[in-house]
N, C-alpha and C positions, 0 to 999 in steps of 0.2 A: 874467375872463369868458371862456367858451368859445363861440366863434361857431357857431351852428346853421345848417345849410344849409336847413332846412325850418321856418321859424317859422310857427306856426299861430295866434298871438294876434292876432285881427282888431281888438280894440278899443283897442289902444295901438300906436303906430307903431314903427318899428325903432329910431329915435333914442331914444325913451322906454325901450324895452327895454334897450338898451345902457346907458343911464344908470342905470337901476334895478339892473341886474346888477352894475355897477361899484360903485354905492353899497353894495349888499348885501355883495359880497365884502369891501370895506374894513371895513364894520361887523363882519362875522363874524370876520375876521382879527383885528381888535383885540380882540374878545371871548375868543378861543379860542387864539391863537398861543402863550400861555404855559402852556396846559394840559399836564400831564406824565402823565395817567392814560389815554391813549389816545383822547381826544375832542378832539385839537387841530385846527389848521386843515389839516394833512396828511390827517387822516381825512376832513374835510369835502371836500376836493379829490378824494380818491379816490372818495367816493360820488358826487360831481358827475360825474366821468368815467364811472363805470359806469352811473349813471342815464341819462345822455345816450346811452350805447351801447345801452341796453335800450329807451329811448323809442320808437324807430321800430317795433319788434315790437309794443309795447303800443298804438300809436296815440296816443301822449301829446303834449301841447303841450310843446315843448322849453323854452320860456320858463318856464312853471310848473314843469317838472321841475328846471330849474336853480335857480330861486328856492327850491323846496322842499328841494332837496339842500343848498344853502347854509344855510338857516335851520333844518334839522331838529333840531338840538341846542340851539338858543338857549334854549328853555324847558324843557329836560330838568331834572327835579328833582335829578339827580345833580350838576348843575353850577351850581345856584343855592341860595341859602340856604333858600328855601322854594319850593314849586310856584307860589305866588301871585307871588313876586318874578320868577320866570322868565317867567311869562305877561305880567306887566306890562311887562317889557323888550321882549318880542316884540311886544306890542300897540302900544307907543309907537313902535317902529321901523316897523311896518306903517302906522301913522297917517301917518307922515312920507313914506311912498311914495306916498299918494294914489292907490291902485289903484282902478279901477272896482269898484263893490260886488260885482258878480257874479264878477269875477276874483279878488278878495280872498277871497271865500267859498270858491272852489275851492282856492286856496292854503292857506287855514286848514284845510280838510278833510284835506289831505295832512299838515300839521303836527300836527293833533290825533290822527290815527289811525296814524301811522307806527310807533310804538314797539311792541316786543315785550310790554312790560308791559300795555299795553291789551288785547292779544289774550288775556292770561291771564284777564281778567275777562269774556271773551266780548263785548266791546264793539266788536270789528271783524268785519266779514263779515256777520253775521246781520242787523243793522238795515238795511244798505244795501250794494250792490255797491261794490267798490273801484273808484275811477276809474283811468283809465289812468296818470294822473300818480302817484297813490298806489302803484299796483303797480310803477312804475319806481324811485321813490325808496326804497320799502320793500325791494325786492329788493336794490338797490345797497347800502343800509345793512346788511342782514343778510349779504351777502356779505363785507363788510369785517369782520364778526365771525367769519368762518370762515377756515380755512387757516393759513398761517404768520403772516399779520398778526393773525389772530384769536387765535392762541396768545400772541403777543407782547403784544397789547393786554389779554387777560385777566389775565396776571401783572402787567402795569404798573398796571392798575386795582386788582387785589387788594392789591398792595403799597402803593398810595396810600391805601387804606382800612384798612390794618393787618390784612388777612386772611392767614391761613396759606396756604402753597402747598398743603399736604395734611394732613389729619388723619384717620388711619384710624379713630378713634373718633367721627368726625362724618360720618355718611353723607349722600348727596344728599337733599335735601327733595323730597317729592312732593305733587301736588295743590295747588300754589302759587296764591294769588291775587296781585294786583298789590301789595298792602300787604306781604304776607309775602315776596314776591320782592324788594322794595326794602329792606326793613328787617331781615329775619332774619339770623341767624348762618350763615355758609357759608365755603367755601374756594375757592381758584382752581381746583383739580381738580374740586370739585363743580360749579362753574359750567359745565363741559363737559356734565354730565349734566342740570343744571337748565335750561340754555338752548341751548348751542351745538349739541349733537347733535339738537335738535329743529328747528333752523332749516331744514334740508335739505327737510323735508316741508311748510314753510310758505311757499316761494317761489311766486311768481305766475306767472312767464313761462318760456318754454322756455329762453331764454338764461340766465336766472337759475338755473334748475334744473340746466342742464348745467354751469355753473361751480361750483355748490354741490357736485355730485357729487365732483369732484376735491378740492376744498378739504376736504370732510367726510372723505374717505378719508385725506388727509394728517394731519388732526387725530387721527383714530382710531389710526393708526400712531404718532404722536407719544406719545399717552397710553399705549399699550401699552408703548412704550420707557420712558417716565417711570416707570411702575409697576414694570417689571422692575428698573430701576436702584434705585428706592426700596427694593425688597425685597432688594437685593443680588445679583440674578440676571443683570443686564444688563452 
């Protein structure tokens, strides 16, 4: 747990916040610490640190931000046998937290809407504004997909799924919906074009956008060097 200097959660006391955050961290660590495809507990912790850094600018509740950051990958379809299985695990954990209904609803909104895949189907943004907590957690998660860490995580995940690093005969896909993004055939290099280079334009906060600029630039330089070496020119 990372102590916040400005708790905003009025309907549960500080001891309850501390207990729930510790319980959540232990649960998430046990679920993800053995993950080797870039979605391990180290990723979760980095997202938590970045989200709490962004939270004051967004005007977000730091308790909900920290809970959202810790739990944001628990129901991810990539990390569960089925989407339903992931949602069931998350729901059972939240049931055990006994959060006040309004607070749980705010947390579930973050967890439901945080992913890039949901945005492909146009289900984020248009129906309702993003809460400050969603903005902070979403920016932090997207920032961890950029820069040097984003490069490393891309190739780690691609390798874990048996994807080629690069195939000149397999161009990046365009016009993806969520189903195609999740299930289609691609490569690690194509992932830069299909997702990573798009993230800079999807950040919510000034802090997130400023960090994304530098990380985006680093990725572009890396990919230029990668392609030069691939073609025997570097």
